[in-house]
Structures are given as structure tokens and as C-alpha cells.
C-alpha positions in Angstrom: -149.1 -71.9 -248.7 -149.9 -68.4 -250.2 -153.0 -68.1 -247.9 -150.8 -68.6 -244.9 -148.3 -66.3 -246.0 -150.9 -63.7 -246.6 -152.4 -64.1 -243.1 -148.9 -63.8 -241.7 -148.3 -60.6 -243.5 -151.6 -59.2 -242.4 -151.1 -60.2 -238.6 -147.5 -58.6 -238.8 -148.9 -55.3 -240.3 -151.8 -55.0 -237.7 -149.4 -55.6 -234.9 -146.6 -53.5 -236.0 -148.6 -50.5 -237.1 -146.9 -48.0 -234.7 -143.5 -49.6 -235.0 -142.1 -46.9 -237.3 -142.9 -44.2 -234.6 -140.8 -46.2 -231.9 -138.5 -43.6 -230.3 -139.8 -40.6 -232.5 -140.4 -37.4 -230.8 -142.6 -34.3 -231.0 -141.1 -31.0 -230.7 -142.6 -27.5 -230.1 -140.4 -24.9 -231.8 -140.3 -21.1 -231.4 -138.7 -19.0 -234.1 -137.9 -15.4 -233.8 -137.5 -14.3 -237.5 -137.8 -15.5 -241.1 -134.1 -16.8 -241.2 -135.0 -19.2 -238.3 -138.1 -20.4 -240.1 -136.1 -21.2 -243.2 -133.7 -23.2 -241.1 -136.7 -25.4 -239.9 -137.8 -25.7 -243.7 -134.3 -26.8 -244.6 -134.2 -29.5 -241.8 -137.5 -30.6 -242.7 -136.1 -31.6 -246.1 -132.6 -32.9 -244.7 -133.9 -35.0 -241.9 -137.2 -36.1 -243.4 -139.2 -34.4 -240.5 -143.2 -34.4 -240.5 -143.9 -30.6 -239.7 -147.4 -30.7 -238.2 -147.4 -26.8 -238.1 -144.9 -24.5 -239.3 -143.4 -22.2 -236.8 -143.4 -18.3 -237.5 -142.2 -15.4 -235.5 -145.9 -15.0 -234.0 -146.7 -18.6 -233.6 -145.0 -21.8 -232.4 -144.9 -24.9 -234.7 -145.0 -28.7 -234.1 -142.4 -31.2 -235.7 -142.4 -35.0 -235.6 -138.7 -36.1 -235.6 -137.8 -39.7 -236.3 -135.5 -41.5 -233.5 -132.3 -41.5 -235.7 -132.6 -37.9 -236.5 -133.2 -36.1 -232.9 -129.6 -35.6 -232.0 -128.8 -33.8 -235.1 -132.1 -32.0 -235.1 -131.4 -30.6 -231.7 -127.9 -29.7 -232.4 -128.9 -27.7 -235.5 -131.7 -25.9 -233.7 -129.3 -24.9 -230.9 -126.9 -23.8 -233.6 -129.6 -21.6 -235.1 -130.7 -20.2 -231.9 -134.2 -21.8 -232.2 -136.0 -22.4 -228.8 -137.5 -25.7 -228.6 -139.0 -28.3 -226.2 -140.1 -31.9 -226.4 -143.8 -32.4 -225.9 -143.8 -36.1 -226.5 -140.8 -38.3 -225.8 -142.0 -41.5 -227.6 -145.0 -41.3 -230.1 -145.4 -45.1 -230.3 -146.0 -45.3 -226.5 -148.8 -42.5 -227.1 -150.2 -44.3 -230.0 -150.3 -47.6 -228.1 -152.0 -46.0 -225.2 -154.7 -44.6 -227.7 -155.4 -48.0 -229.1 -155.8 -49.6 -225.5 -158.3 -46.8 -224.6 -160.2 -47.2 -227.7 -160.4 -51.0 -227.3 -161.7 -50.5 -223.9 -164.3 -48.1 -224.9 -165.4 -50.2 -227.7 -165.7 -53.1 -225.5 -167.9 -51.3 -222.9 -170.3 -50.0 -225.3 -172.7 -51.6 -227.6 -175.7 -51.1 -229.7 -178.8 -52.1 -227.9 -180.9 -54.7 -229.4 -184.8 -55.1 -229.6 -184.7 -57.2 -226.5 -183.0 -54.4 -224.4 -185.2 -51.7 -222.7 -187.0 -49.3 -224.9 -184.6 -46.5 -223.6 -183.5 -46.1 -227.2 -184.4 -47.0 -230.9 -182.2 -49.7 -232.5 -180.0 -48.3 -235.1 -180.1 -51.1 -237.6 -182.7 -49.2 -240.0 -183.9 -45.9 -240.9 -187.2 -44.7 -239.1 -190.1 -42.8 -240.6 -190.9 -39.4 -238.8 -194.1 -40.8 -237.4 -192.3 -43.7 -235.6 -189.6 -41.5 -234.1 -192.3 -38.9 -233.0 -194.3 -41.9 -231.4 -191.1 -43.1 -229.7 -190.5 -39.7 -228.2 
């Protein structure tokens, strides 16, 4: 019974790995002064934001905002006069797309075996310099 429960938990974790990002958005922020930068830092703590790059007067910043904090985040940015735009509406969709692309790439590529043409050396062992030289 314990083994079945463990398999179920593992299966659930694998297929729900991006669920925490459902509805989360990425915002690009532009601040004009140090006071606005402090507002962003304050919001980071209050709303449990994931700041990917801190904005400054001479550079924009990127912030991941959870679904349940987006309205309050946008309201407080407008209140502080901070310019922002949404760059990713739903992070989970992007992560799922990346998973599909990686799976397709992995399925289409494989390591050649010894029975394949001699276009490449098999990567199952380390070769001596002489062996590589002869191959080339």
C-alpha cells in the first residue's frame, strides 16, 4: 500500500509541476527614481513577488506576480506612477510549451550506435587521442 501511495505522489508531482504558475504573469517595470524602486521592493515583500531583475532609474526590471496578487500589484504600481507592461500573461502556458518542445526535440534526436554509419564516434566511452585522430 505504501508503494502505491508513493507512486501516486510521484505521478502527481510530475504532472503538476507547473500548476503553481497557473495564472501568474511576468511584468516589465520602469521606475523613474529611487522612491519608485523602494515601492517595488516593498511590494516584493508584501505580495510575495519573485523579482527576476530589480528596476532602477536607468534600467527596467522583470517581476513574476502570482495570480492572486495581480490586481493589487497593478493598482499599487499605478498609484506610485510606475510604468509597467505585461510580457507573459500565463507563465504555466509558457512552461508547458517548453516541455512539449523539449520532449519533441528529445524524441527526434538520439545517440548513434555502432551499427549506424561512421559519421560520428559513439559517445559511450572516452577515446584516446590516436583513435580520434584516425577517425578524423
